[in-house]
Backbone as CSV, one residue per row, in Angstrom:
resi,resn,N_x,N_y,N_z,CA_x,CA_y,CA_z,C_x,C_y,C_z
1,MET,126.067,101.810,89.729,126.237,101.681,91.271,127.718,100.742,91.162
2,ILE,128.498,101.032,92.169,129.583,100.309,92.396,129.337,99.827,93.815
3,ASP,129.309,98.206,93.603,128.930,97.553,94.770,130.328,97.182,95.521
4,ILE,130.520,97.932,96.861,131.774,97.369,97.338,131.680,96.203,98.249
5,SER,130.481,95.483,98.550,130.146,94.625,99.169,131.045,93.138,98.830
6,GLN,131.126,93.386,97.227,132.120,92.187,96.783,133.533,92.366,96.940
7,THR,134.058,93.645,97.640,135.356,93.748,97.745,135.767,93.337,99.063
8,VAL,134.629,92.950,99.905,135.197,92.488,101.469,134.579,91.085,101.519
9,ALA,134.142,90.458,100.393,133.660,88.880,100.565,134.732,88.226,101.136
10,PRO,134.599,87.222,101.956,135.706,86.357,102.436,135.893,85.326,101.620
11,LYS,137.256,85.033,101.905,137.632,83.711,100.737,137.299,82.453,101.393
12,SER,136.226,81.600,100.983,135.844,80.449,101.555,135.126,79.441,100.362
13,ASP,135.173,78.382,100.955,134.559,77.454,99.877,132.873,77.433,100.301
14,GLN,132.310,78.033,101.128,130.901,78.347,101.582,130.647,79.479,101.585
15,LEU,129.136,79.608,101.716,128.617,81.152,101.916,128.773,81.475,103.563
16,ASN,129.190,82.461,103.820,129.513,82.769,105.340,128.633,83.830,105.815
17,ALA,128.512,84.076,106.906,127.791,85.293,107.585,128.201,86.713,106.958
18,ASP,129.655,86.646,106.894,130.317,87.752,106.470,129.893,88.244,104.914
19,ASP,129.494,87.201,104.370,129.039,87.447,102.837,127.504,88.309,102.829
20,LEU,126.841,88.116,103.974,125.665,88.891,104.174,125.852,90.159,104.897
21,ILE,126.837,90.873,105.043,126.889,92.161,105.683,126.081,93.085,104.914
22,GLY,125.997,92.919,103.608,125.639,94.000,102.980,124.050,94.020,102.812
23,GLY,123.262,92.803,103.219,122.110,92.663,103.467,121.640,91.306,103.235
24,PRO,120.370,90.930,103.622,119.699,89.557,103.296,119.884,89.126,101.831
25,ARG,119.935,87.934,101.486,119.876,87.215,100.076,119.117,86.255,100.085
26,THR,118.059,86.371,98.968,116.915,85.137,98.525,117.717,84.209,97.722
27,ILE,117.806,83.208,97.772,118.406,82.235,97.033,117.335,81.178,96.462
28,THR,117.582,80.634,95.231,116.770,79.451,94.727,117.572,78.358,94.760
29,VAL,116.979,77.089,95.116,117.992,76.000,95.657,118.097,75.116,94.166
30,THR,119.271,74.759,93.883,119.589,73.983,92.546,119.678,72.455,92.750
31,ARG,120.396,72.201,94.067,120.783,70.834,94.670,121.173,70.773,95.854
32,VAL,121.102,69.646,96.556,121.490,69.430,97.922,122.371,68.200,98.052
33,SER,123.365,68.577,98.577,124.460,67.279,98.693,124.779,67.006,100.047
34,LYS,125.082,65.601,100.259,125.684,65.129,101.373,127.060,65.460,101.574
35,MET,127.587,65.820,102.648,129.040,66.010,102.805,129.631,65.317,104.124
36,LYS,130.874,65.159,104.042,131.468,64.210,104.810,131.930,64.644,106.311
37,GLU,131.735,66.274,106.277,131.849,66.994,107.664,130.854,66.645,108.542
38,PRO,131.190,66.163,109.872,130.057,66.008,110.785,129.459,66.963,111.318
39,ASP,129.990,68.290,111.142,129.423,69.467,111.891,128.527,70.125,110.635
40,GLN,128.952,69.743,109.539,128.252,70.451,108.240,127.784,69.262,107.258
41,PRO,126.895,68.500,107.550,126.564,67.434,107.046,125.960,67.517,105.499
42,ILE,125.433,68.792,105.303,124.807,68.818,104.053,125.280,70.393,103.503
43,ALA,125.310,70.520,101.937,125.488,71.481,101.219,124.317,71.980,100.473
44,ILE,123.968,73.019,100.457,122.738,73.695,99.678,123.328,74.538,98.529
45,TYR,123.228,73.853,97.448,123.817,74.849,96.116,122.602,75.599,95.742
46,PHE,122.738,77.010,95.364,121.774,77.621,94.611,122.302,78.386,93.516
47,GLU,121.202,79.308,92.720,121.675,79.953,91.600,122.536,81.060,91.845
48,GLY,123.534,81.164,91.076,124.652,81.997,91.279,125.493,81.929,92.613
49,ASP,125.535,80.669,93.007,126.347,80.581,94.326,127.796,80.473,94.128
50,GLY,128.199,80.662,92.929,129.935,80.825,92.663,130.815,79.909,93.413
51,GLY,129.944,78.419,93.343,130.973,77.390,93.996,130.979,77.392,95.482
52,LYS,130.130,78.260,96.251,130.171,78.513,97.628,128.706,78.130,98.228
53,PRO,128.531,76.958,98.536,127.043,76.659,98.797,126.728,77.019,100.263
54,TYR,125.445,77.124,100.524,125.108,77.227,101.922,125.185,76.185,102.702
55,LYS,125.884,76.130,103.812,126.049,74.866,104.727,125.507,75.217,106.161
56,PRO,124.044,74.707,106.196,123.289,75.389,107.431,123.788,74.694,108.795
57,GLY,123.846,75.271,109.802,124.174,74.628,110.982,123.006,73.977,111.523
58,LYS,123.226,73.277,112.589,121.994,72.431,113.147,120.527,72.899,113.258
59,SER,120.706,74.265,113.914,119.369,74.764,114.068,118.923,75.151,112.931
60,MET,119.458,75.675,111.910,118.935,76.012,110.541,118.539,74.551,109.631
61,ARG,118.989,73.647,110.157,118.800,72.409,109.414,117.560,71.782,110.289
62,ARG,117.142,72.106,111.430,115.857,71.971,112.106,114.868,72.470,111.457
63,VAL,115.092,74.028,111.033,113.951,74.586,110.374,113.774,74.191,109.106
64,LEU,114.679,73.779,108.317,114.398,73.209,106.901,113.581,71.902,107.028
65,LEU,114.066,71.002,108.215,113.275,69.850,108.284,111.736,70.111,108.736
66,ARG,111.646,70.996,109.575,110.414,71.286,109.900,109.358,71.884,108.811
67,ILE,109.858,72.669,107.854,108.919,73.316,107.118,109.251,72.618,105.474
68,TRP,110.355,72.187,105.091,110.571,71.317,103.904,110.340,69.968,103.749
69,GLY,110.446,69.401,104.917,110.479,67.883,105.101,112.068,67.416,104.952
70,GLN,111.992,66.013,105.247,113.327,65.378,105.221,114.058,65.072,104.033
71,ASP,113.264,64.924,102.815,113.927,64.723,101.492,114.487,66.106,100.829
72,GLY,115.771,65.987,100.984,116.335,67.273,100.533,116.362,67.407,98.933
73,THR,116.221,66.222,98.261,116.140,66.494,96.885,114.719,67.116,96.410
74,ALA,113.947,67.227,97.297,112.590,67.942,96.991,112.813,69.495,97.085
75,TYR,113.895,70.016,97.642,114.173,71.278,97.885,114.324,72.301,96.746
76,VAL,115.044,71.142,95.516,115.224,71.933,94.345,113.942,72.800,93.853
77,GLY,114.582,74.074,93.551,113.465,74.941,92.987,112.747,75.868,93.976
78,ARG,112.954,75.352,95.157,112.364,76.209,96.201,113.293,77.383,96.858
79,ARG,112.930,78.162,97.240,113.345,79.785,97.670,113.541,79.773,99.273
80,MET,114.572,80.493,99.590,114.489,81.149,101.083,115.495,82.316,101.011
81,THR,114.992,82.986,102.183,115.919,84.395,102.354,116.911,84.032,103.482
82,LEU,117.963,84.527,103.364,119.089,84.293,104.305,119.789,85.543,104.769
83,TYR,119.953,85.704,106.027,120.510,86.893,106.719,121.594,86.573,107.538
84,ARG,122.283,87.775,107.898,123.358,87.716,108.874,122.829,87.956,110.428
85,ASP,122.860,87.179,111.372,122.439,87.295,112.759,123.499,87.594,113.436
86,ASP,123.656,88.807,114.020,124.973,89.302,114.664,124.946,88.792,116.082
87,ALA,123.931,88.292,116.623,123.935,87.699,117.870,124.409,86.299,118.056
88,VAL,124.552,85.436,116.808,125.030,84.093,116.854,126.313,84.026,117.673
89,GLN,126.569,83.065,118.510,127.653,83.219,119.493,128.455,81.797,119.276
90,PHE,129.927,82.166,119.386,130.953,80.962,119.223,132.029,81.171,120.339
91,GLY,132.089,80.120,121.213,132.876,80.358,122.373,132.620,81.456,123.203
92,GLY,131.510,81.688,123.335,130.903,82.634,124.393,131.069,84.216,123.904
93,ALA,131.445,84.291,122.457,131.752,85.681,121.839,130.575,85.514,120.577
94,ALA,130.008,86.825,120.458,129.317,86.999,119.316,129.992,87.175,118.162
95,VAL,129.836,86.202,117.519,130.546,86.216,115.822,129.751,86.326,114.797
96,GLY,128.400,86.083,114.723,127.519,86.355,113.667,127.276,85.048,113.105
97,GLY,126.252,84.755,112.478,126.064,83.561,111.958,124.779,83.604,110.871
98,ILE,124.511,82.600,109.977,123.501,82.659,109.185,122.118,82.204,109.583
99,ARG,121.139,82.947,109.296,119.614,82.595,109.822,118.663,82.733,108.468
100,ILE,117.700,81.817,108.505,116.817,81.947,107.418,115.601,82.709,108.056
101,SER,115.026,83.583,107.105,114.019,84.410,107.673,112.678,84.242,106.802
102,HIS,112.785,83.842,105.671,111.495,83.539,104.971,111.827,82.323,103.929
103,MET,110.704,81.591,103.720,110.762,80.355,102.934,109.646,80.243,101.930
104,SER,110.009,79.699,100.778,108.765,79.447,99.882,107.938,78.079,100.308
105,GLY,106.747,77.768,99.983,106.034,76.839,100.242,105.008,76.774,101.357
106,ILE,105.064,77.947,101.960,104.159,78.133,103.309,103.186,79.220,103.022
107,SER,102.171,79.230,103.793,101.204,80.490,103.549,101.085,81.301,104.634
108,SER,101.599,80.909,106.057,101.591,81.567,106.890,103.089,81.380,107.879
109,ALA,103.377,82.467,108.705,104.599,82.184,109.517,104.557,80.859,110.363
110,VAL,105.599,80.379,110.418,105.721,78.873,111.265,106.662,79.395,112.515
111,THR,106.413,79.206,113.752,107.338,79.507,114.770,107.715,78.092,115.620
112,MET,108.845,78.180,115.960,109.320,76.982,116.474,110.430,77.183,117.537
113,PRO,110.671,76.261,118.418,111.719,76.899,119.710,113.278,76.335,119.088
114,LEU,114.236,77.154,119.016,115.552,76.669,118.834,116.346,77.032,120.022
115,THR,117.418,76.229,120.017,118.546,76.594,120.889,119.369,77.972,120.911
116,VAL,119.568,78.800,121.796,120.267,79.930,121.683,121.358,79.983,122.568
117,ALA,121.343,78.906,123.581,122.553,78.804,124.601,122.177,77.382,125.104
118,ARG,123.229,77.045,125.982,122.937,75.484,126.738,121.532,75.638,127.630
119,ALA,120.933,74.901,127.562,119.585,74.745,128.354,118.657,76.038,128.073
120,SER,118.891,76.808,127.051,118.027,78.133,126.877,117.504,77.788,125.366
121,ARG,116.193,77.949,125.228,115.607,77.866,124.028,114.564,79.213,123.628
122,LYS,114.622,79.850,122.377,113.814,80.880,122.196,112.770,80.787,120.889
123,PRO,111.599,81.150,120.731,110.846,80.937,119.497,111.651,81.717,118.412
124,PHE,111.700,80.896,117.265,112.200,81.503,116.032,111.101,81.099,114.992
125,THR,110.870,82.340,114.202,109.946,82.360,113.203,110.473,82.561,111.806
126,VAL,109.673,81.726,110.900,110.117,81.746,109.521,108.911,82.487,108.883
127,ARG,108.833,83.357,107.983,107.553,83.820,107.455,107.676,83.378,105.840
128,PRO,106.546,83.439,105.239,106.292,83.094,103.855,106.901,84.281,102.851
129,LEU,107.502,83.233,101.749,108.295,83.883,100.931,107.534,84.035,99.682
130,PRO,106.961,85.308,99.165,106.239,85.468,97.981,106.560,84.694,96.829
131,GLU,105.985,84.272,96.020,106.119,83.568,94.770,106.830,84.738,93.793
132,GLU,107.916,84.054,92.991,108.416,85.329,91.900,107.446,85.485,90.999
133,ARG,107.696,86.862,90.588,106.634,87.303,89.545,107.644,87.212,88.253
134,SER,107.324,86.402,87.161,107.861,86.755,85.809,107.820,88.238,85.521
135,ARG,108.967,88.663,84.768,108.845,90.135,84.353,108.543,90.016,82.682
136,ALA,107.431,90.531,82.412,106.924,90.803,81.034,107.933,91.301,79.950
137,PRO,108.309,90.848,79.086,109.142,91.316,78.024,108.827,92.755,77.607
138,GLU,109.570,93.731,77.316,108.994,94.859,77.007,108.884,94.864,75.444
139,LYS,107.583,95.761,75.453,106.874,95.682,74.109,107.442,96.802,73.139
140,ARG,107.944,96.295,71.823,108.361,97.464,70.972,107.236,98.069,70.301
141,GLN,107.307,99.253,69.776,106.133,99.980,69.231,105.706,99.197,67.926
142,ASP,106.515,98.435,67.142,106.043,97.966,65.896,105.758,96.570,66.086
143,ASP,105.614,95.970,67.497,105.129,94.575,67.731,103.729,94.520,67.847
144,PRO,102.994,93.529,67.290,101.799,93.390,67.472,101.395,93.163,68.893
145,ALA,100.277,93.583,69.332,99.697,93.348,70.616,99.364,91.710,70.711
146,PRO,100.176,91.262,71.831,99.781,89.400,72.024,98.409,89.607,72.824
147,ALA,97.602,88.470,72.750,96.316,88.197,72.882,96.453,87.998,74.517
148,SER,97.594,87.631,74.913,97.636,87.384,76.482,98.009,88.821,76.997
149,GLU,98.086,89.820,76.373,98.306,91.321,76.909,97.140,91.764,77.671
150,GLN,95.811,91.181,77.453,94.679,91.533,78.294,94.610,90.855,79.569
151,GLN,95.498,89.802,79.843,95.740,88.951,81.117,97.013,89.642,81.977
152,ASP,96.892,89.105,83.030,97.993,89.491,84.059,99.366,88.865,83.381
153,ALA,100.348,89.575,83.370,101.534,89.086,82.937,102.162,88.076,83.565
154,SER,101.814,87.968,84.922,102.312,86.721,85.623,101.158,85.812,85.964
155,ARG,101.544,84.548,86.045,100.398,83.764,86.101,100.264,83.629,87.741
156,GLN,98.926,83.859,87.955,98.678,83.882,89.545,98.499,82.004,89.996
157,PRO,98.853,81.906,91.272,98.640,80.754,91.779,97.149,80.209,91.620
158,SER,97.014,78.978,91.166,95.802,78.324,91.105,95.195,77.977,92.429
159,SER,94.000,77.514,92.497,93.339,77.212,93.695,93.881,75.969,94.301
160,ARG,94.417,74.974,93.416,95.020,74.114,93.928,96.407,74.316,94.417
161,ASP,97.241,75.227,93.873,98.558,75.715,94.481,98.200,76.091,95.825
162,ARG,97.120,76.955,96.055,96.834,77.420,97.303,96.527,76.593,98.510
163,LEU,95.715,75.658,97.949,95.344,74.385,98.852,96.553,73.860,99.207
164,TYR,97.640,73.199,98.321,98.918,72.751,98.425,99.645,73.469,99.492
165,ALA,99.748,74.577,99.352,100.499,75.581,100.202,100.001,75.599,101.803
166,ALA,98.638,75.906,101.696,98.179,75.849,102.933,98.110,74.422,103.838
167,ALA,97.896,73.369,103.150,98.264,72.125,103.721,99.685,71.845,104.104
168,ARG,100.585,72.386,103.466,101.950,71.997,103.972,102.284,72.961,105.139
169,ALA,101.584,74.280,105.106,101.718,75.205,106.404,101.104,74.167,107.430
170,GLU,99.995,73.642,107.460,99.336,72.936,108.568,100.339,71.910,108.889
171,ALA,100.737,71.266,107.883,101.435,70.056,108.344,102.743,70.539,108.992
172,ALA,103.424,71.343,108.923,104.404,71.965,109.389,104.128,72.073,111.010
173,LYS,102.854,72.336,111.304,102.424,72.469,112.675,102.372,71.107,113.351
174,GLY,102.472,69.944,112.753,102.216,68.716,113.328,100.952,68.056,112.742
175,SER,100.853,66.463,113.065,100.080,65.566,112.617,98.498,66.229,113.081
176,ASP,98.490,66.606,114.394,96.992,67.030,114.830,96.534,68.128,113.830
177,ALA,97.284,69.134,113.636,96.920,70.341,113.032,96.500,69.839,111.504
178,LEU,97.341,69.101,110.785,96.805,68.336,109.506,95.549,67.750,109.412
179,ARG,95.329,66.970,110.398,94.170,66.138,110.553,93.080,67.169,110.699
180,THR,93.103,68.089,111.300,92.152,69.025,111.716,91.818,69.891,110.132
181,PHE,92.879,70.090,109.789,92.693,71.040,108.609,91.989,70.174,107.542
182,ARG,92.496,68.897,107.443,91.681,68.119,106.210,90.294,67.713,106.636
183,VAL,90.057,67.635,107.820,88.547,67.307,108.354,87.607,68.499,107.946
184,ASP,88.090,69.507,107.806,87.411,70.751,107.562,87.096,71.328,106.145
185,LEU,88.059,70.425,105.352,87.852,70.721,103.910,86.456,70.017,103.376
186,ASP,86.167,70.300,102.180,85.098,69.522,101.498,85.717,68.410,100.709
187,PRO,84.980,67.273,100.606,85.445,66.022,100.173,86.342,66.155,98.944
188,ARG,85.845,67.025,98.074,86.684,67.042,96.789,88.226,67.656,96.807
189,ALA,88.084,68.767,97.814,89.502,69.395,98.207,90.249,68.262,98.987
190,ASP,89.609,67.681,99.908,90.583,66.749,100.585,91.110,65.522,99.553
191,ARG,90.295,64.902,98.507,90.764,64.065,97.819,92.053,64.611,96.877
192,ALA,91.926,65.951,96.563,93.138,66.597,95.860,94.548,66.468,96.711
193,LEU,94.275,66.381,98.057,95.558,66.496,98.789,96.270,65.017,98.528
194,ASP,95.522,63.847,98.143,96.077,62.403,98.070,97.309,62.741,97.138
195,ALA,97.524,63.827,96.306,98.524,63.594,95.375,99.751,63.889,96.100
196,ILE,99.716,64.733,97.164,100.962,65.044,97.971,100.732,64.646,99.505
197,ALA,99.946,63.469,99.549,99.971,62.941,100.772,101.330,62.527,101.554
198,ASP,101.997,61.678,100.745,103.214,61.368,101.305,104.118,62.616,101.734
199,ASP,104.229,63.610,101.080,104.884,64.906,101.373,104.443,65.284,102.615
200,LEU,103.135,65.496,102.769,102.441,66.133,104.030,102.680,65.259,105.213
201,GLU,102.758,63.770,105.003,102.878,63.080,106.321,104.299,63.165,106.565
202,ARG,105.146,63.362,105.919,106.749,63.768,106.187,106.883,65.046,107.105
203,ILE,106.460,66.085,106.494,106.329,67.288,107.092,105.707,67.249,108.494
204,ALA,104.599,66.512,108.613,103.973,66.549,109.719,104.984,65.597,110.807
205,ALA,105.314,64.565,110.504,106.163,63.749,111.246,107.295,64.501,111.866
206,ALA,107.999,65.108,110.891,109.035,65.937,111.263,108.837,66.915,112.559
207,ALA,107.650,67.594,112.261,107.026,68.653,113.133,106.956,67.995,114.510
208,ASP,106.140,66.751,114.453,105.789,66.161,115.801,107.278,65.704,116.468
209,VAL,108.212,65.381,115.713,109.347,65.170,116.506,109.979,66.455,117.157
210,ALA,110.020,67.593,116.376,110.487,68.670,116.696,109.796,69.332,117.966
211,ASP,108.515,68.939,117.994,107.749,69.629,119.306,107.968,68.674,120.363
212,ASP,108.456,67.644,120.370,108.699,66.587,121.660,109.322,67.445,122.543
213,ASP,108.959,67.181,123.801,109.656,67.850,124.881,110.988,67.834,125.138
214,GLY,111.666,66.445,124.730,112.898,66.300,124.702,113.733,67.062,123.489
215,PHE,112.968,67.545,122.485,113.723,68.106,121.166,115.137,67.721,121.003
216,PRO,115.363,66.291,120.909,116.725,65.771,120.811,117.504,66.429,119.848
217,GLY,118.781,66.412,120.069,119.938,66.712,118.889,120.255,68.126,119.000
218,PHE,119.859,69.005,119.942,120.306,70.351,119.883,121.843,70.367,119.825
219,ALA,122.221,71.366,118.947,123.762,71.417,118.861,124.257,72.184,119.935
220,PRO,125.447,71.953,120.333,125.911,72.681,121.601,126.292,74.158,121.049
221,PRO,126.420,75.113,121.791,126.666,76.605,121.197,127.649,76.530,120.261
222,ALA,128.789,75.861,120.274,130.010,75.752,119.239,129.125,75.471,117.918
223,GLU,128.279,74.642,117.751,127.765,74.189,116.664,126.933,75.267,115.887
224,GLU,126.081,76.158,116.974,125.177,77.046,116.566,125.887,78.133,115.618
225,ALA,126.980,78.306,115.644,127.476,79.377,115.072,127.758,78.983,113.570
226,ALA,127.633,77.819,113.141,127.875,77.323,111.711,126.853,78.127,110.742
């Protein structure tokens, strides 16, 4: 296949909406850096970024804060799917912008209000991103059959992994939802969450702030195009 999308990629030091004209892209975070630009204070580097990190606008930073928490260093290894939203406006004109459709680390969809225009908010939903399955190496005819061949080639998430993912998803809904979730657990499962208690509290606290009626810090329309 001849990929013509590479021939129209914009020249820039960051990932742009035009880079996603050919379709959504799922990225794996390698590091998060703080930048000096006030409108784009963080840069998210990812595998195969080609020196062009993703610099989310304020709305998408709110999504990241709500779902993954405030510690950017904890994003490393996590995955999200980015897409071009043609409806994003700048200066009253639709110019397109980057949005997040899926994220790893959650077991159910998370919906939150985001600003789309001055004094106007609409629900925005992020859906769970399935875990990557490792591809089993091709078996040559003269290779002996490995003992693991009788098992699934890719490791299924453990019960603890599923518990952690469910807890993070509930924490993303706020402190009340997290408390209700833990109350309904059996004592052994609840104790298992102590290992990620700090992370859960950060996620829940961020969700509580985002759900506040004031929802402070919304970007003006000009910033939303980032």
